[in-house]
N, C-alpha and C positions, 0 to 999 in steps of 0.2 A: 136470943138470937146472938150468934158469934158475930164479932165485928167483921169477919170476912164476907157475910151476907148481908150486912146493913146496906141500904140504898145510898149513893152518893147522889144527892139531888142538887139541881140547879135550875135556874129561870131562864126560860127562852122565848123568843117570839116567834110563833107559827104565822105564816103567811098566807097559806092556802088551805082549805077554800076560803077562809075568814080569818082575818088578823085576830090573835088571841095570845094571851100571855100563860104559858104552861110551864109546869114542875116536871121535869125529865129526869131520868136516871143518867148516870155517866158511867164509862168504863173504870175499873178498878186500876188505879196507877200503878200499882205495884205488881199487877198480874205477870207471873213469869211466860205464860203463853204469847199474849199478845203485846207484852210492855205497854200498857195502857192506851193502846189505840181502839180497843173494841172489836178489832177484826184481825184475821191472820191472812196475808196476801201470800198467794201463789202466782209466779210468773208462768205465763202460757207462750209456748213457742209453736212454730211450724215445724213438724217432725222430719219434713222432707227437706226443707232448706235451714232449719235452726233459727230462724229469724223470731224475734220478739213480735208477740202479737199485742198480749195485754196482760193485766193484772187481775186475777179473780180474787175476791174477797169473801172468806167464810167467817161468821159471826163468831166471836169467842163466848165461852160459857160464863165468863164474869160480868157480863151486862146483858140487859135485855131491853132492847130499844122501842119494845112496845110499851113499856111502862111509862105513861106520861099521863097528866092530869091537866085538863083546862083549868085554870083558877079565874080567869076574867076575860071576856071577850071585849077586843079593843075595836074603837070606832073607825069606820073607813075615812081614808083620806080623800078630801074633796079634790077632782080632778079638773074642775072647772071654776071659774070666776063666780063667786057667791052672786045671787041677782043684786041690783042697786048699786053695784060697783062699776065703774067705766074704766077701760083702758085709755080712754082718750086724755090728752093733757089738760090742765084747767085754765086755758086761755082762749 
């Protein structure tokens, strides 16, 4: 496999639907099309007035955002005070 097509992997934390540590691909930093951002932006405007509306993003071929692997599910954070603990002062 040539170095151009080797995946550039990094660790991330996924938060939905359940927290997990994932290994994911990243855009190629020296890509001449997207300049390492992973997508190419096109500005959209209103053709009648010429006003800026939004930016549309088209994915670049140097990156496949569907390439991700779950390495480790992470425990959920407790949102409530654990049983046996009190919020009352000790007097």
